[in-house]
DRENLO-333402 format. One line per 2 residues: number of its first residue (from 1); for each residue y, x, z of C-alpha. Coordinates in steps of 0.001 Angstrom, whole numbers, plus 500000, padded with zeros to 6 digits. Example, Ala and Ser with C-alpha at 12.3 -4.5 7.8 and 13.67 -1.06 7.14 Angstrom:
<sites>
1) 495500:512300:507800 ~ 498940:513670:507140
</sites>
This chain:
<sites>
1) 496881:526014:504442 ~ 496275:522098:502889
3) 492388:521515:503063 ~ 490793:519846:500365
5) 487286:518586:500510 ~ 486605:516471:497706
7) 486498:517583:494076 ~ 484979:513880:493142
9) 485388:510125:492731 ~ 482606:509308:494449
11) 482842:505766:492591 ~ 482394:507307:489541
13) 480064:509562:490590 ~ 477796:507065:491992
15) 477891:504991:489222 ~ 477020:508075:486931
17) 473918:508968:488857 ~ 472754:505082:489691
19) 469544:503797:487272 ~ 470192:500435:488932
21) 472477:497850:486529 ~ 476185:497893:487785
23) 477681:494722:488802 ~ 481440:494026:489577
25) 481812:491832:492428 ~ 485531:489747:491347
27) 486266:488819:487676 ~ 490188:488949:488405
29) 492716:491682:488048 ~ 491627:493981:489951
31) 487950:493597:489026 ~ 488892:493595:485320
33) 491273:496955:485869 ~ 488129:498536:487507
35) 485830:497553:484415 ~ 488689:498663:482446
37) 488314:502414:483972 ~ 484754:502278:483964
39) 484570:501620:480127 ~ 487343:504080:479394
41) 484733:506478:481381 ~ 481364:505084:479371
43) 479962:503422:482427 ~ 477955:500350:481085
45) 478615:497279:483471 ~ 476137:494767:483341
47) 478261:491969:484626 ~ 481148:490508:486948
49) 479613:488483:490071 ~ 481864:485341:491203
51) 481206:482781:493894 ~ 480534:479502:492464
53) 484232:478206:492893 ~ 485044:480795:490658
55) 482389:480866:487988 ~ 483211:479089:484436
57) 479995:478888:481870 ~ 479987:481239:479108
59) 483361:483195:480568 ~ 482984:487012:479487
61) 485980:489828:479921 ~ 485595:492309:476913
63) 482070:491063:476267 ~ 481160:491357:479821
65) 479284:488281:481010 ~ 480733:486845:484417
67) 478015:485034:486368 ~ 478018:482910:489410
69) 476814:485107:492662 ~ 473965:482425:493278
71) 472214:483004:489900 ~ 471625:486503:490234
73) 468756:488048:491912 ~ 470487:490562:494853
75) 467697:493530:494802 ~ 467124:497122:494747
77) 467682:497267:490976 ~ 471417:496369:490715
79) 474776:498442:492504 ~ 477676:496260:493339
81) 481220:497180:493789 ~ 483440:494683:495003
83) 486987:494647:493678 ~ 488472:491452:495287
85) 491366:491817:497576 ~ 490107:489785:500933
87) 486479:490904:501827 ~ 484100:488826:503452
89) 482924:491319:505946 ~ 479752:489153:506789
91) 479370:488292:503015 ~ 479198:492139:502212
93) 476905:493570:505215 ~ 474430:490578:503861
95) 474941:492134:500228 ~ 474474:495581:501804
97) 470502:494865:503822 ~ 469468:493580:500108
99) 470975:496506:497628 ~ 473483:499046:497285
101) 477199:498083:497678 ~ 480305:500636:496836
103) 482925:499714:499360 ~ 485880:502457:498016
105) 489452:502482:497717 ~ 489888:501102:493928
107) 493490:502317:493630 ~ 492375:504781:491028
109) 491726:502229:488465 ~ 495223:500926:488476
111) 496547:504055:486811 ~ 499637:504045:484035
113) 499436:507924:483213 ~ 497577:510326:484816
115) 494485:509995:487401 ~ 495311:511348:490505
117) 491616:513945:490434 ~ 490956:516959:491534
119) 492003:518428:487897 ~ 495555:516927:488914
121) 495412:518654:492411 ~ 494928:522258:491385
123) 497337:521896:488367 ~ 499987:521302:491187
125) 498261:523287:494225 ~ 501502:525007:494752
127) 504054:521941:494956 ~ 501678:520354:497470
129) 501073:523262:499388 ~ 504925:523440:499431
131) 505398:520362:500512 ~ 502393:520688:503275
133) 504056:523623:504892 ~ 507841:521602:504950
135) 506081:519042:507452 ~ 506717:519588:511099
137) 503700:518954:512993 ~ 499950:518348:512955
139) 500169:514551:512560 ~ 502132:514351:509577
141) 499744:517601:507848 ~ 497035:515866:508877
143) 497867:512356:507448 ~ 498744:513876:504495
145) 495718:516253:503836 ~ 493650:513009:504742
147) 495621:511023:502062 ~ 494986:513256:499384
149) 491000:513350:500155 ~ 490996:509889:500326
151) 492869:509447:496740 ~ 490640:511545:495067
153) 487158:510680:496683 ~ 488090:506826:497239
155) 486332:507243:500773 ~ 488407:505431:502859
157) 486642:507331:505834 ~ 489666:509852:505582
159) 492557:507559:506494 ~ 490001:505886:508720
161) 489824:508760:510749 ~ 494023:509390:511185
163) 494650:505699:511319 ~ 496492:504323:514782
165) 496940:500997:516138 ~ 500525:501539:517542
167) 503046:502705:515079 ~ 504469:506098:515123
169) 507524:507114:516260 ~ 508394:510811:517133
171) 511029:511338:519658 ~ 511640:514846:518793
173) 512472:513390:514892 ~ 514433:510286:515827
175) 516964:510153:518510 ~ 516579:507126:519751
177) 519902:506781:521693 ~ 521797:507103:518726
179) 520154:504507:517196 ~ 522981:501438:516505
181) 520538:499338:514086 ~ 517641:498813:512499
183) 516521:498593:508535 ~ 513403:497722:507581
185) 512943:497315:503636 ~ 509465:495750:504297
187) 509149:494051:507481 ~ 505953:492257:506639
189) 505409:490235:509938 ~ 508242:492299:512184
191) 505447:494438:513595 ~ 507236:497862:512905
193) 510733:496414:514387 ~ 508568:494823:517587
195) 507162:498858:517917 ~ 510324:500277:517216
197) 512017:498266:520059 ~ 508799:499399:522411
199) 509521:502954:521624 ~ 512685:502827:522422
201) 512076:501198:525640 ~ 509984:503884:526452
203) 512053:507065:525497 ~ 515793:505357:526834
205) 514256:503206:529556 ~ 516335:500596:528526
207) 515910:497531:526089 ~ 517380:497964:522441
209) 520726:495828:522095 ~ 521514:497409:518751
211) 521142:495478:515175 ~ 518081:494656:513127
213) 517991:493826:509443 ~ 514474:492758:508468
215) 513828:492087:504499 ~ 510712:490612:503536
217) 510638:488280:500461 ~ 506529:487817:500927
219) 505907:486962:504485 ~ 509076:485754:505637
221) 507801:482984:507413 ~ 505509:485105:509719
223) 508604:487750:510433 ~ 510674:484477:511450
225) 507773:483523:513611 ~ 507453:486883:515650
227) 511069:487638:515640 ~ 513410:484888:515044
229) 513859:484282:518224 ~ 516046:487698:518560
231) 519593:486881:518181 ~ 520120:490896:517426
233) 517920:490441:514345 ~ 518669:489060:510855
235) 515741:488183:508812 ~ 516392:487764:505070
237) 514179:486279:502346 ~ 514881:489557:499916
239) 513515:492570:498481 ~ 515749:495809:498411
241) 516963:497308:495412 ~ 519945:498836:493961
243) 521752:495882:493002 ~ 521237:492059:493337
245) 518883:490774:491044 ~ 515769:488942:490473
247) 512718:490775:489930 ~ 508940:490337:488544
249) 506470:492483:489871 ~ 502713:492830:488940
251) 500317:492978:492013 ~ 497346:494653:492188
253) 495146:494470:495259 ~ 497644:496116:497851
255) 499324:498404:495429 ~ 502605:496547:493058
257) 504640:497523:490198 ~ 508106:496245:488811
259) 506684:494415:485496 ~ 508272:492179:483008
261) 504648:490589:482632 ~ 504009:490685:486379
263) 503222:487141:488280 ~ 505480:487289:491231
265) 509177:487031:491479 ~ 511535:487959:493925
267) 514820:488112:494674 ~ 516418:491596:495678
269) 520296:492983:496693 ~ 521614:496387:497966
271) 521331:497363:501550 ~ 525178:498281:501044
273) 526014:494870:499915 ~ 524428:493001:502399
275) 525184:494876:505522 ~ 528946:494937:504251
277) 530983:496677:507233 ~ 527908:496838:509693
279) 526325:500170:510462 ~ 522655:501079:509757
281) 520917:503749:512248 ~ 517174:503717:511268
283) 516131:502891:508073 ~ 512686:502031:507725
285) 511158:502336:503756 ~ 508458:500066:503903
287) 508783:497930:500747 ~ 506622:499673:497993
289) 508216:499751:494353 ~ 511630:499175:494863
291) 512508:501086:497884 ~ 513404:503981:496059
293) 515926:502333:494324 ~ 517473:501140:497368
295) 517965:504448:499074 ~ 519007:505711:496081
297) 522009:503686:495785 ~ 522451:504175:499356
299) 522568:507905:499274 ~ 525153:507916:495944
301) 527345:505498:497860 ~ 526996:507669:501340
303) 530458:509194:501077 ~ 532193:505403:500459
305) 530210:503699:502355 ~ 530423:506411:505969
307) 533858:505188:506340 ~ 532355:501712:507481
309) 528907:502893:508365 ~ 529888:505509:511161
311) 526420:506191:512488 ~ 524712:506188:508689
313) 521353:507710:508404 ~ 519371:506832:505214
315) 515717:508446:504972
</sites>
C-alpha cells in the first residue's frame, strides 16, 4: 500500500509559524512565482534579496522591495528562502550559520491549476493506489512513493533517499538483445545513452552496435562533445513534437511549459518524420513538455510506420 507520510507543505508551514521577517533570495522568475504563491496564502514578505550585480535602486515587485543582500542585516530575526536556479552552496552554508534558510522544492509555486497537496491526494487516492499496484517492482514503487511525498512536503530528502548515481535499466523489462536502435528525446549531455551502452554491455557481453538518435536543443554542444565521436549516434539540435514546428517555452527553474509568452524558442520535429525508414527499438522519454505529443503521434501512426520500423516499440 502506498505510504503517504506528509500532509503539509513544509515551506508554507514554516512561513506561517515563524515570527521572523520572510525574505526571498532571488527576484527572477522563480522568486516572483514564489512570492505570488505566498501572497495568495496571505503570507507577508518583507522583501527580495539579490546580489549586488543584480540590484537596482528603488526596484520593487508588487510593492515588495528588492534589497541588495549586502545592505540587509542577516540574523535570527529573518528567514530566507532561496529561489534561484543554481545555488551557491558556500553562500547558502554561510547564510545558515547566521539565520534560518529554507532550501526546498519550490515547484508547488509554479502551478497553473490545482495544487498538488494532501487534499488533492485524498481526492484522487483511489487512482494513485491503482497506479501504484500496477508497478511491477519495489524500486518503481519506492520512487513513486518518494516523488509524491516530496511534492506534498517540498522536502528534498525523499527523492534524495532513492536517488542513484547510475541510471536504472532493468533487464527483466528491457530485452537488450532485441534493441536495434535507441532514441532519447531529451539527451542533455548524452549521459543516458552512455549508461544504456554500459548496461547493454553488461547484459549481453558485447558492445552495442545498433543506431542511436539523440535529441537535445539546449545542451547540444555538450551532447556532441560526449557522443559525437560515436559513428552509430546521430545528434539533433531539436526537440520532439508531433510535427515540424518552432515552439516557445516558459522556463521556470527546472520545469518548462509551452507558452506563447515564453522566453526560450526551439525547433522541433516528430520522431517518425526524422527517422524515416529506420528502426526504433528503445525510446527514452526525456524532454519534458513536448514529449507526450511525440509519443502520441508515434502511437497513433504505429500501424502505418510498422512496415518500415520492424522493431518499433514506443514506451
